[in-house]
C-alpha positions as a LaTeX table, in Angstrom:
\begin{tabular}{lrrr}
\hline
Residue & $x$ (\AA) & $y$ (\AA) & $z$ (\AA) \\
\hline
Met1 & 15.32 & 19.16 & $-66.52$ \\
Ala2 & 17.61 & 20.72 & $-68.66$ \\
Asp3 & 16.78 & 18.97 & $-71.84$ \\
Glu4 & 13.22 & 19.44 & $-71.45$ \\
Val5 & 11.65 & 21.35 & $-73.98$ \\
Ala6 & 8.23 & 22.84 & $-74.32$ \\
Leu7 & 7.64 & 25.83 & $-77.12$ \\
Thr8 & 4.94 & 27.09 & $-78.90$ \\
Phe9 & 5.27 & 29.45 & $-82.06$ \\
Thr10 & 3.47 & 30.37 & $-85.21$ \\
Leu11 & 3.61 & 29.41 & $-88.93$ \\
Pro12 & 2.42 & 31.04 & $-91.85$ \\
Gly13 & $-0.44$ & 28.82 & $-93.70$ \\
Lys14 & $-2.37$ & 25.67 & $-92.95$ \\
Ser15 & $-1.89$ & 22.90 & $-90.35$ \\
Asp16 & $-2.01$ & 20.08 & $-92.84$ \\
Ala17 & 0.44 & 21.98 & $-95.13$ \\
Asn18 & 3.03 & 22.46 & $-92.47$ \\
Arg19 & 2.69 & 19.03 & $-91.12$ \\
Ala20 & 3.30 & 17.52 & $-94.49$ \\
Thr21 & 6.10 & 19.85 & $-95.29$ \\
Trp22 & 7.80 & 19.01 & $-91.95$ \\
Arg23 & 7.46 & 15.49 & $-92.39$ \\
Ala24 & 8.83 & 15.29 & $-95.97$ \\
Asp25 & 11.52 & 18.22 & $-95.49$ \\
Pro26 & 12.33 & 17.78 & $-91.78$ \\
Pro27 & 13.66 & 21.43 & $-90.45$ \\
Ala28 & 17.42 & 21.41 & $-89.76$ \\
Phe29 & 17.45 & 21.07 & $-86.20$ \\
Leu30 & 15.80 & 17.78 & $-86.43$ \\
Val31 & 18.31 & 16.13 & $-89.00$ \\
Asp32 & 21.31 & 17.67 & $-87.19$ \\
Gly33 & 19.88 & 16.42 & $-83.95$ \\
Glu34 & 19.78 & 12.99 & $-85.40$ \\
Tyr35 & 16.21 & 12.94 & $-85.10$ \\
Arg36 & 14.05 & 10.27 & $-87.05$ \\
Leu37 & 10.50 & 10.34 & $-87.89$ \\
Lys38 & 8.88 & 7.62 & $-85.33$ \\
Asp39 & 5.10 & 7.94 & $-85.59$ \\
Glu40 & 2.58 & 10.42 & $-86.67$ \\
Ser41 & $-1.14$ & 11.22 & $-86.17$ \\
Tyr42 & $-3.40$ & 13.28 & $-87.75$ \\
Asp43 & $-2.00$ & 16.23 & $-86.32$ \\
Thr44 & 1.05 & 14.92 & $-85.09$ \\
Leu45 & 4.67 & 14.08 & $-86.07$ \\
Val46 & 6.61 & 12.37 & $-83.04$ \\
Tyr47 & 10.11 & 12.23 & $-83.76$ \\
Glu48 & 13.20 & 10.12 & $-81.95$ \\
Ala49 & 16.93 & 10.53 & $-81.49$ \\
Asn50 & 19.25 & 7.96 & $-79.92$ \\
Val51 & 21.36 & 9.95 & $-77.95$ \\
Thr52 & 23.15 & 7.01 & $-76.32$ \\
Ser53 & 26.86 & 8.07 & $-75.80$ \\
Gly54 & 29.92 & 5.82 & $-76.98$ \\
Ala55 & 31.11 & 4.97 & $-73.19$ \\
Met56 & 27.45 & 3.40 & $-72.60$ \\
Lys57 & 27.29 & 1.77 & $-75.40$ \\
Ile58 & 30.36 & 0.13 & $-74.29$ \\
Leu59 & 29.74 & $-0.13$ & $-70.46$ \\
Met60 & 26.21 & $-1.77$ & $-71.31$ \\
Phe61 & 27.39 & $-4.06$ & $-74.17$ \\
Gly62 & 24.99 & $-2.13$ & $-76.40$ \\
Met63 & 22.23 & $-3.02$ & $-74.43$ \\
Ala64 & 21.11 & 0.08 & $-73.17$ \\
Lys65 & 19.59 & 3.29 & $-74.63$ \\
Thr66 & 18.90 & 6.92 & $-74.26$ \\
Leu67 & 16.14 & 8.06 & $-76.51$ \\
Tyr68 & 14.89 & 11.80 & $-76.79$ \\
Thr69 & 11.53 & 12.10 & $-78.32$ \\
Leu70 & 9.84 & 15.38 & $-79.74$ \\
Ala71 & 6.06 & 15.46 & $-80.39$ \\
Ile72 & 5.55 & 18.25 & $-82.84$ \\
Thr73 & 1.54 & 19.07 & $-82.81$ \\
Phe74 & 0.14 & 21.25 & $-85.81$ \\
Arg75 & $-3.17$ & 22.98 & $-85.23$ \\
Asp76 & $-5.23$ & 25.63 & $-87.04$ \\
Ala77 & $-5.10$ & 28.72 & $-85.62$ \\
Glu78 & $-7.94$ & 30.92 & $-85.45$ \\
Asp79 & $-6.28$ & 33.80 & $-87.86$ \\
Gly80 & $-5.88$ & 30.86 & $-90.69$ \\
Asn81 & $-2.25$ & 30.14 & $-89.65$ \\
Thr82 & $-0.68$ & 26.98 & $-87.63$ \\
Gln83 & $-0.19$ & 26.99 & $-84.01$ \\
Val84 & 3.20 & 24.41 & $-83.75$ \\
Thr85 & 3.60 & 23.52 & $-80.12$ \\
Ile86 & 6.88 & 20.99 & $-79.84$ \\
Thr87 & 7.07 & 19.24 & $-76.48$ \\
Gly88 & 9.90 & 16.38 & $-75.24$ \\
Lys89 & 13.48 & 16.21 & $-74.72$ \\
Ala90 & 16.81 & 17.57 & $-76.66$ \\
Met91 & 20.33 & 18.15 & $-76.55$ \\
Pro92 & 21.59 & 21.48 & $-76.18$ \\
Lys93 & 22.57 & 21.90 & $-79.93$ \\
Val94 & 18.94 & 21.24 & $-80.74$ \\
Gln95 & 17.77 & 23.43 & $-77.92$ \\
Glu96 & 19.79 & 26.36 & $-79.36$ \\
Ala97 & 18.40 & 25.55 & $-82.93$ \\
Leu98 & 14.82 & 25.86 & $-81.42$ \\
Ala99 & 15.24 & 29.29 & $-79.76$ \\
Gln100 & 15.20 & 30.70 & $-83.52$ \\
Tyr101 & 11.49 & 29.49 & $-83.73$ \\
Gly102 & 10.35 & 30.47 & $-80.52$ \\
\hline
\end{tabular}
């Protein structure tokens, strides 16, 4: 599907530090995409955005939601850096912002 995201890239530094940084101060693509931290584990942050259109909210009397979830996994790479994997769904504007990381 067009809204599916699967991206892997490398960040300098250890995975724990990068995960803590993204948790405390998420990148602009998450904030601008209206993602909120929903869940986390020892190596993954899960963000969720409610992308339900205004028309759908009216049509369904506010009972239906369209949620996009991004799971961001941080793992130590052999070279001492962090391998970041992002999977899930994103709106086109978020996909465009993600392209700078890939």
